[in-house]
C-alpha positions in Angstrom: 0.0 -0.1 -0.2 1.0 3.4 -0.5 1.7 5.8 2.7 4.0 9.0 3.1 6.7 8.9 4.5 9.4 11.2 6.4 12.4 12.0 3.7 14.9 12.9 6.5 16.7 16.0 5.0 16.0 18.1 7.7 13.1 19.8 6.3 9.0 19.1 6.9 8.9 16.7 3.9 7.5 14.0 3.0 7.4 11.2 0.1 5.1 8.7 -1.2 5.9 5.0 -1.2 5.0 1.5 -0.7 5.2 0.0 2.6 4.1 -3.3 4.2 0.4 -3.7 4.8 -0.5 -3.3 8.6 -0.8 -6.4 10.8 -3.2 -5.4 13.4 -3.3 -6.8 17.2 -6.3 -8.5 18.6 -7.9 -5.4 20.2 -7.2 -3.1 16.8 -9.1 -2.3 14.0 -7.9 -1.9 10.4 -9.2 1.3 8.8 -9.2 2.4 5.0 -8.2 6.2 5.9 -10.2 8.5 3.4 -8.7 11.7 5.1 -6.0 13.0 7.8 -5.4 16.2 9.5 -2.0 17.8 10.1 -0.7 19.0 13.3 2.3 21.7 13.6 3.8 19.0 16.2 3.7 16.5 13.6 5.9 19.4 11.2 8.6 19.5 13.9 8.7 15.8 14.4 9.1 15.6 10.5 12.3 17.8 10.9 13.9 15.8 13.6 12.9 11.9 13.0 14.8 9.9 10.5 13.9 9.0 6.9 11.6 6.5 6.9 9.5 7.7 9.8 5.9 7.5 9.4 3.9 10.5 10.5 0.2 10.5 11.1 -2.2 10.8 14.3 -5.6 12.3 13.2 -7.3 10.1 10.7 -11.0 9.3 9.4 -12.1 6.7 7.2 -14.1 3.1 6.7 -13.3 -0.1 9.2 -12.3 -3.0 6.7 -11.5 -5.3 9.5 -12.9 -5.2 13.2 -11.0 -6.1 15.9 -10.6 -9.9 16.7 -11.4 -9.6 20.3 -14.9 -8.1 19.2 -14.3 -4.7 20.6 -15.1 -1.7 18.8 -17.2 -0.9 15.4 -17.9 -3.6 12.9 -16.9 -3.6 9.4 -18.2 -1.1 7.2 -18.6 1.7 9.9 -17.3 5.1 9.3 -15.0 6.1 12.1 -12.4 8.7 13.4 -9.6 7.2 15.1 -6.3 8.5 17.1 -3.7 6.2 16.2 0.1 6.7 17.6 1.8 7.0 14.0 1.9 5.9 10.7 -1.9 7.3 9.7 -0.9 8.8 6.7 -1.4 6.0 4.6 -4.1 4.0 2.9 -4.6 1.9 5.4 -3.6 1.9 9.0 -4.7 -0.2 12.2 -5.7 1.4 15.3 -7.0 0.2 19.1 -10.4 0.0 19.5 -9.9 2.6 22.5 -9.3 5.2 20.3 -11.8 4.7 17.7 -15.3 6.8 17.5 -18.1 5.9 15.0 -19.2 8.8 12.9 -23.0 9.8 12.0 -23.8 9.9 8.2 -23.8 13.7 8.1 -20.2 14.3 9.7 -17.6 14.1 6.8 -14.3 12.4 6.7 -13.0 15.8 6.5 -14.4 17.5 9.5 -14.0 13.9 11.6 -9.9 14.0 10.8 -9.7 17.1 12.3 -10.7 16.4 15.9 -8.2 13.8 17.4 -5.3 16.1 18.5 -6.5 19.3 18.5 -10.3 18.5 19.3 -9.2 16.3 22.2 -6.3 18.7 23.5 -8.9 21.8 23.6 -11.6 19.6 25.0 -9.3 18.2 27.8 -7.5 21.7 28.8 -10.8 23.4 28.7 -11.9 21.1 31.7 -9.3 22.2 33.9 -11.3 25.0 34.5 -14.1 23.2 35.6 -17.8 24.8 35.3 -17.1 27.5 32.4 -20.7 29.2 33.0 -20.3 32.7 33.1 -16.7 32.5 33.2 -14.1 34.7 31.6 -12.0 32.9 29.1 -8.9 33.8 27.1 -7.4 31.5 24.4 -4.4 32.5 23.0 -3.3 31.4 19.3 -7.3 31.3 18.8 -6.6 31.2 14.8 -5.0 27.8 14.9 -6.7 24.0 15.3 -6.9 24.3 19.1 -7.6 27.4 19.5 -10.6 27.5 17.4 -12.1 24.6 18.8 -11.5 26.0 22.2 -13.1 28.9 21.4 -16.7 27.3 20.3 -16.2 24.6 23.3 -16.0 27.1 25.7 -18.7 29.4 24.4 -20.8 26.4 23.9 -20.4 25.9 27.8 -21.5 29.2 28.6 -18.1 31.4 29.1 -17.2 34.7 28.0 -14.6 34.0 25.4 -11.8 36.4 24.0 -9.7 35.0 21.4 -5.9 36.3 21.0 -5.0 36.5 17.2 -2.0 38.1 15.3 -4.2 40.2 12.9 -7.6 40.5 12.0 -7.2 38.1 8.9 -6.1 35.3 11.4 -9.3 36.1 13.9 -11.7 36.1 10.9 -14.3 33.6 12.1 -14.1 33.7 15.8 -16.6 35.5 16.7 -19.2 33.7 14.5 -17.6 30.6 16.7 -18.7 32.1 20.0 -16.1 34.7 20.6 -17.4 37.6 22.5 -14.3 39.8 20.8 -10.8 39.1 19.8 -7.5 41.1 20.4 -4.2 41.2 18.8 -2.5 40.8 22.0 -2.7 39.1 25.2 -2.0 42.8 27.0 -4.9 44.2 25.1 -7.6 42.1 26.6 -9.7 43.2 29.3 -8.9 41.0 32.4 -8.7 39.4 34.6 -9.6 35.9 33.3 -11.0 32.9 35.4 -9.2 30.4 32.6 -6.8 31.3 30.2 -5.4 28.8 27.7 -2.0 29.4 26.6 -0.1 28.0 23.4 2.5 31.0 22.2 5.1 30.9 25.4 7.5 33.7 25.6 6.1 37.2 26.0 2.3 35.8 25.7 2.6 33.7 28.8 4.4 36.7 30.6 1.4 38.6 29.8 -1.4 35.7 30.7 0.2 36.4 34.2 -0.7 39.8 34.3 -4.1 39.0 33.1 -5.1 35.6 35.2 -8.1 36.5 38.2 -7.3 35.5 41.9 -7.6 31.6 42.1 -7.8 31.6 38.1 -5.5 29.1 35.8 -3.2 29.4 33.0 -3.0 26.0 31.2 0.0 26.1 28.7 -0.3 23.5 26.2 2.3 24.7 23.6 5.3 27.3 23.0 4.6 28.3 19.3 7.1 30.8 19.2 10.0 29.0 20.7 10.8 31.6 23.4 11.2 31.2 26.8 9.3 33.2 29.5 10.5 35.5 32.6 8.3 34.9 35.4 8.8 35.6 39.1 6.9 35.4 42.2 6.1 39.3 42.0 4.1 38.6 39.1 1.2 37.2 40.7 0.9 39.9 43.3 -3.0 40.4 43.4 -3.7 37.4 42.0 -3.4 35.0 45.2 -4.1 31.3 44.4 -3.6 31.8 40.8 -1.8 28.8 39.3 -0.1 27.7 36.2 -0.8 23.9 34.9 1.0 22.3 32.1 -1.1 20.3 30.0 0.2 17.1 27.7 -2.7 15.9 25.8 -1.0 12.2 25.5 -0.7 12.2 29.3 -4.2 13.6 30.3 -6.0 10.8 31.6 -9.7 11.5 32.2 -11.8 9.9 31.0 -8.9 7.2 30.3 -10.1 6.2 26.7 -9.3 8.7 24.1 -12.3 6.9 21.8 -14.8 8.5 24.3 -14.0 12.0 24.1 -13.6 11.3 20.4 -16.8 9.9 20.5 -18.2 13.0 22.3 -16.8 15.6 19.8 -17.9 13.6 16.7 -21.8 13.4 18.2 -21.2 17.3 18.8 -20.6 18.1 15.1 -23.3 15.8 14.3 -25.8 17.7 16.3 -24.6 21.2 14.9 -23.1 21.9 18.1 -19.3 22.1 17.1 -18.0 23.2 13.5 -14.8 22.1 12.6 -12.5 24.8 11.0 -10.9 23.5 7.7 -8.4 26.2 6.3 -7.1 24.2 3.8 -8.1 21.3 2.1 -6.1 19.4 -0.5 -5.3 15.8 -2.1 -2.4 14.1 -0.2 -0.5 14.1 -3.2 -0.2 18.0 -2.2 1.4 17.3 1.9 4.4 19.2 1.4 2.6 22.6 -0.1 0.2 22.0 2.8 3.2 21.9 5.3 4.3 24.9 4.0 1.3 26.8 4.2 0.9 25.7 7.9 4.5 26.7 8.4 3.9 30.4 7.0 0.7 30.5 9.0 -1.4 30.9 6.0 -4.3 28.7 7.7 -6.7 29.6 9.8 -8.0 26.1 11.4 -6.9 22.9 10.4 -4.9 21.4 7.2 -6.7 18.3 5.5 -5.7 15.9 3.3 -7.8 13.7 1.6 -6.5 10.2 0.2 -8.1 8.9 -3.2 
């Protein structure tokens, strides 16, 4: 079968080649992949991993072989799935605990956006507890995680402000439920009960100045690749505020990724969640999609379709 594999030349680039068919374990379903989405973290890994490494964690498609242990969906089921890697291929084996069934009205492209970005947004927001009438600030709001977080937080009753670098990047955030947008964290009118922070550097430093007493800053990225300088004095007047590091792969509640994938897929079906696909191309154009992501020319998620 065909798959996209790392070129291993130090760039975020792949090549299509023939690879062996997957060999599913007893608790794994074999999925024929129809669409995948790309995460910025995968672009960084492509630069660091050796030639032949196979990326891909966000996939949607059709089950061709159900798991031998009887778990998970039946053959022919339309699904979204989260393999550990190697998902950018015609077929992939996925543990059934990382699979959710799609309603007919949910497209493969929409579903493929859910695993890393959707689950990150969902579980990071849970750290804030009940968000009803709480003030929430989301940095990197124009990206894949950010746009999911804006809509999920607003849907939970929060008053949401999104941070995006310019008006073009902020486009559509208010349609997702944001009360407003700003170009810089310092421009927001705080304080905020919950801040989702993914930029790092100056953005994280500013987030400390915006957090409310007893509030939380959830850090889940450092897209600026710069350090932040924070001291005890920065928390004066913000007693009880905390910084929480969040890694989606180590988040354990609920223990199954499949449960949250199902929740998100059902929200799309019910019209309560609207994946933002900023770029959709065939997987033969993967490298051009990577370049657009690297240049921040994609609002939301980039999706590759597999014919």
